[in-house]
N, C-alpha and C positions, 0 to 999 in steps of 0.2 A: 900187693895192696889190698884191702877189704873190698867189697862192691861198694860200700860208701865213700871210701877213699877214691875209687876209678872215679866216680861220680864227680866229686868234688873237683879233682884234678883236670877233667874232662872240662865243668864248669870253667876252671881257671882257665885253661888255656883258650876260652873264647874270646877273651878282653883284649885290647890292643895294648902295644907297647905305650909307656908314659900314662898310662890310665891313674886316676887319681882315687885311692881307697880311703875313705874315712868313715868318722862317726859325728854326729850332730849334738848340741846342746842350745838352750837359751838362757839368759841370764836370770832372769825371775824364777825360772823354775829350779835353778841350780844353786845360784850362788849362796842364798841367804844374807847374813849380816845385812839386813836392809838398812838399819840404824848405826852403820858402821861407817868410821873414816869419812864423814862430810857427805854422804849420799843422802840427797834428797828424796821424797816420797813420789811413788808413782801411783798411777790410775789402778794399778792391782794391788799396791798397800790398803788403798781406799776401799776397793770394791771387796777385798776377800773379809774386810770387817762389819759388812753390811750381813744382817743375819738372812740366810737362806741362800747366799750367792752361791756358797760352795757346798757340796753335798756332805762332806764330814766335819766341815766349821773349821777347816785347817785354813792355812796361810802359808806364805813363802818366807816367813821370817829367819827361819834355818835352813828350808829346802833341804839340800844333801851337803851343805857347808863347802861348796867347792869355791868361795872366798878365800877360805883358810887352807885349803887343801890342794893346791896347785904341784906340789912335787909328787903328790899319790895319784891324782888323775891323771898326770903326763905320763908317768911310770906305767899305769893301767893302758894309756894307749900306746905307748910303745911296745908293750907286752904283747899286745893285740897284733902288733905288726903293721898298723896304718901307718899312710905316709901325710895324713891329713886330718884336721881336725877344725869343724866349723863350731863357732861359739858366737855370741852375739854380746854387744856392747850394751850395757845399763845406762841409758841416756841420764837419768838423774843421778848416777853415780860420778858422771864426767861433769854436767851441768846440773846442778841440783836443783835450779828453777826454770831449766830449760833453755835459759839466756846464754848468752857467750861467757858469762862468768864461770871460770872453769876450778873444778875440784882437783887439784893436783894430787891428791891421795887416790883418789879413783883413775885417773890417767897412769898412775904408776902402778895399781893391780894389774889393768891389761897390757902395760908397758912387761913386766915382770912374766907373766903368762907366755907371751909372746918368745920373748927370749927363752924361757924354760920349754917350748915346743921347738924353738930353732935349733937349741943346744941339741936335742935329740933325733933330729933329722926331720922332725913333723911339720909340715906346712901350715900354718894358719890362715884360714878362710873365716873374715871378719862379717858378720851382718849389723848393719849399723841400728837397724830398728826390728826388733821382735816383740811389739805390743807394750813395752813398759813406758809409757808416754809421762813426763814430768807432770805432778799432778798440777803444778801451777799453770801449764799450758790448758789443760783441760778446763781449770776455772775460768779460763779465759776465752772459752769457748770449743778446746779441742780440735780435732781434724778437720771440721765441718767448717773452719773458716781458715783462711788464707794463712794467715801470719803463722800459725804451726807449720806450713810447709816451709814458709821461710826460716822458722828457726831452726828445723832440720837440716836444710842445706847448708845453715852455718855450724851446726853441730858436725855436719861431716867434714865439714873444713877443718874444723879441732880435732877432730879424731885422726884425720891422714896426716894432717901436721904433726902429731905425735908419733904416730905409728907406721906410716907410711914408708917409711927408710926401710923398714924390713917386713911389711905385709903388702902383697903385691895381688891379692884376691878378696874382692869388696862386693857382697851383696848389700844394697841400699834396702829395702824393704821386703819384710817377710810376711807372705800372705795377706795383701791389702784388702783381700774380700773379708777374711775374719776379723781384722781389725775395724773396718767399715760397716759391714753387714751384723757380725756377731755383737759387735760393741755399741753401735748405733740405731741398728734396726729391731733385732730381736733382744737385745738386752742380757743374752747368754754370757757376755764376756764384758769386760772392763770397759768403758766407764758404766756400762748398764744401761744405757738410755735406749728408749724405744720410740724412735724419731724418723721415721722412714724416709722424708724428705731429705732431712739432714746427714743419713748414712750416704747418700747419692754424693751429696757435697763431700763429706769425707772421703769417698772413694777417689773423687778426681783430685783431692789437696795430697792424698796419699801418693797418687802417683805423680802430682806435681811436685812433692817432694823427693820424689823417687828421682826425678828429671835434674833438679837442682843438685842433688847430692852427686848423682853420677856426672853431671858436668863440673862440677868442683873437684871431684877426684880425677877426672881426666886432665883438668887445667893443671892439675900440681903434678901428676905424673903419667903422661901419656901411655905408658907401658903397662899401667895398670889393666887388671882384669876387673871388669864392672859387670855387675848382674843383678838382676831383681827375681826376688823368689816368689813363685805363684804356686799357688796349691790348685791341679787339676783333676778333673772326674772325667770320663767316658759318661756322656748321657744320652740314656736310651728311652724312647716312648715305650710305655706299656703296650700299646698296641698300635696298628698302622691308621687309627682311626685320624681324621683332621685335627681335633681336640688335643689327643695324645701328642702327635706329633708338633703342634704350635706350643703345647708345654715344654717339649725338648728343646725346640729351637729358643725359647726363652730362658729356660735356665742354663743351656748351654752358652747362651749369649752373656749373662751375668756372672756365671762361675769363672766361663773360660777366656770368651772372646773379647770381652770388655776389657781386661787388662793386657792381654797380649796385643791386640790390633793398636791401643794407646800406646805402649811401649815400642813398638815394633814397626808399625804402621803410621804412628802419627795422627791417628783419628778413632773415636770411637765407632762400633758399629752400628749402622744406621737404623738397623731394627731395633735394637734396644735402647737406642736414643728415644724414638718413638713411644716404645713402651713405657720409658721412665718418664714421658711429659704427661702421664697421667697424673704425676705427684710432683713433678719438677718443672721450673722454668728454665733451668741451666745457667740463672743470671752470674754464678759463680764461676762459669767458664770465661776468662778473659784473653783476649787477643795476644796471641803468643804463647800460650799455655800448651796447645798440642806440639809446639816446635820444642818447647822446653820438656817435655815428656818423652819426646821421642828423642832422646838423648843416644849416643853411641851404648850399644851393649855387645860385650864379647861373649858372653855366656848367658842362657837364660836357665834359670835356676828352676827345676821341677820338682815339686812334692806332690808325692803320690801315696794313698792309702786303700781307696776304693772306688766306688761306681755309682751312679744314682740312676734309677729307673722310675720315670714320671708319668703321671697321668694328671690330663687337665679336666677330669670330672670330680675333682675334690673328694672330700671322705676319706682320704689316706692320711697315714702320718707324715709328720714334718721330718725332714732332715735336721734333727737337733743334735748341737755340739755338747749339751750340756743336759744334766739328769734334773735340773731346778727349772720350774715355770717359766717360759718365755713367751715372748711375741715371734712373729714372723720373720725369717731372715732372708727374706725374698722380697722386698719392695715394689709395689705393683704387679706381684703376681703372687700374692697369698691364696689365691685359688686353686693354685697347683698343690698335688699330694705326691708323695714319694713311697714308692711300693716296693716290697721284697721280690726279688728276680728268682729266689731260692737258692741262693749259693751258700756255703757257710758263713758263719760271722766270727768276728774277732769277739773278745770281751767288752769292746766298744759298740758291738753291736753292727760293726761294720762289713758288708760282703766284702769276701776274699775273690778276688778277680786280676790274677797277674797278668791274664793275657790284656785287660785293659790298660796298662802299663805299655805294652807294646803298642797299642792302638794311640794311645796318647802321643808317646814319642814318635812315630811314623808320621802322625797327622800334623805336630808341630813343624816337623822337617819338611813336611809338604807345603804347609802353610807359610813359613817363615824362614825360606832357607838362607843361608848364609851366617847362620849364628850357631855356634857350638851349643851343645845342652849337657846338663849335668844332673844328676839327682840329687837334689841336697836333702830330702827327708823321705823314708820309708821304712815303715815297721809296724809292728804291730803288738796290741797288749793283751797278753793272755794270764789267767791264774797261775802263777808260778806254784811249781811243786819241790819241796825242800827234802832231801833224804839225805841224812849223814852229813849235814854240811854242804851237800851238791845242788844245784839248781837244774834239773831237769825239765826243759822246755822244748819238747818235740814240736809242739805247734808252730811256734814261734821260728824255730830253725826251717822248718818247712816251709812258712811263709817267706823268709828271707831267700830260700833258695831257689822257691818257684818264681819270685819277682827277679832274682839276678838273673835267672834263666831267660826271663822276660827281655830284660836289659840286653842280653846277648844278643836273644833274636831280632832286638831292634838295629845294634850293631852289624849285624849281618845283613839286613835290609839296607845300609847304607847311612844310617844316622849316625851324625857325628858327635855321638857320648863321649864325654872326657873326664867322667867321675861318677862316684856314687858315694853317698853319706849314709850309712844307716841312722834311723832315728829309734832310740837316743843311746848315746854311749851309756847311760845309767839312768836307772830308775830315779823320777822326780816328782815335783808336784805339777800335776796334770791339770792344770786352769783350774774349772770348777768341778773338776771330779776330784779334786784334792790328791791325796796320797792314794786312792782307791783303784787306780789303773796303772799297771807297770809296762812299759815300753821297752825297757833297757836292757844292753846286752850283757851290763853289769847289774846284778841284785844290790839293792842298798836296803840295810837295816835302818829304818826312819828312825828309830829310838836312839839307835848307838853310831850311825853313821858307816858302818863296817860295810865295804863292799866285797862282793864277791863273783868272780866271771862265771856268768851262767853259759850250759852246753852251746847254746846258741851262739854266744860270744866266741866260745873257743872254734866253734866251727867256722864262724866269720874268719877269724883270724887265722885259721888254718886257709882258708879259701884265699885269704890275701896274701898270705907268705908263699902260696903256690904259685899265684899269679905273678908278683912281682920277680919270684926265681925264675920263673920261665922266661921272661921278657928280658932279664938282666943277663941271661945265658945266652941271648939270641946275638 
């Protein structure tokens, strides 16, 4: 074997028997066909049509046409050697106005996708909510109102009733931090509101929706694996001064502890509740809510991309998720700045810190023992280099290799890590960045829809095949 092959084989050998290897996507980013077969409008359909919201003026009307490409996409997953695929359900495709009125054509699409995956030995992992709220529910108040969480619990019942006979892995809500604070505080994401107090209510109702959905699924199938998808960042103070240390405490609390403490401990962190009291009276929290949110969770889904270094002195740049103008995504913490630590960055401007992934995994295991962990998103955007029809992307491959080594380090330290999903299977619509950023293992020509596996995709597939072969031979 070459040196590279030897390194890949050695890395593959560090993962345990039964490890899940996959790639991930989300409905609005890949499906297209936004007006097809009875699908209702989502908040992203409305958001992208507002001038200035998306950097290239694009939308998800076509995306990469996964709605009409089930055979091709499943064949790609199979060819990569993956044994799992994480995708999300479009709530308005199944329940066009967010109510319990079901669009059978929407359910049929996902049923066909599940069947196609299972026929190839690929395990489906379904995310119930990846940000495409039915517009009718936003018109009625959106996530800042309790009724949205209640409707989400009903949606979970509908989805599980249709697919739960074949699907055993369910992620309730993906990255509620983004939905709440980018959607309702900074306005960088749909629905584009800048209402800091409402964003805190939204964060609570997203977690309440998680609890209602988790309990509904477990009631229907106690053997189902239920998870919540959270995006984590290691947070470090720029200096050891009290003001910077307090800034790190605050941002860590809002980004990380707020959601994990609620889901796994049944209480919000007291220090962050005190911080938020500057703008919220928490009247939206009702008796019994925290017990509902503290629903049984089998796996904590970890999404990881980068790190934050913060200062309480102000004057630094914000941690923006979009190129367009926006408010602060940090209610009650608008004074905090985000500074560079000097690490290399991806095309998104995100610092590359694989050691931060080991830090997050070991910290989560220590703080919340008894729950398995899975990496459900990890990946990088880089400008792709196309030569003679090949896509050479050594930076993306190096990123993946370093972060998988970080996962292996965590496993060696005793972390119960059960799976890894690369973000993403294919290039797609990258929210407010439109089609200007590429995260895929598979290159997509956005004009023709043609797919081409990148070098990083080939490398990942080779790693997966080696890992699976090693374990099957044991």
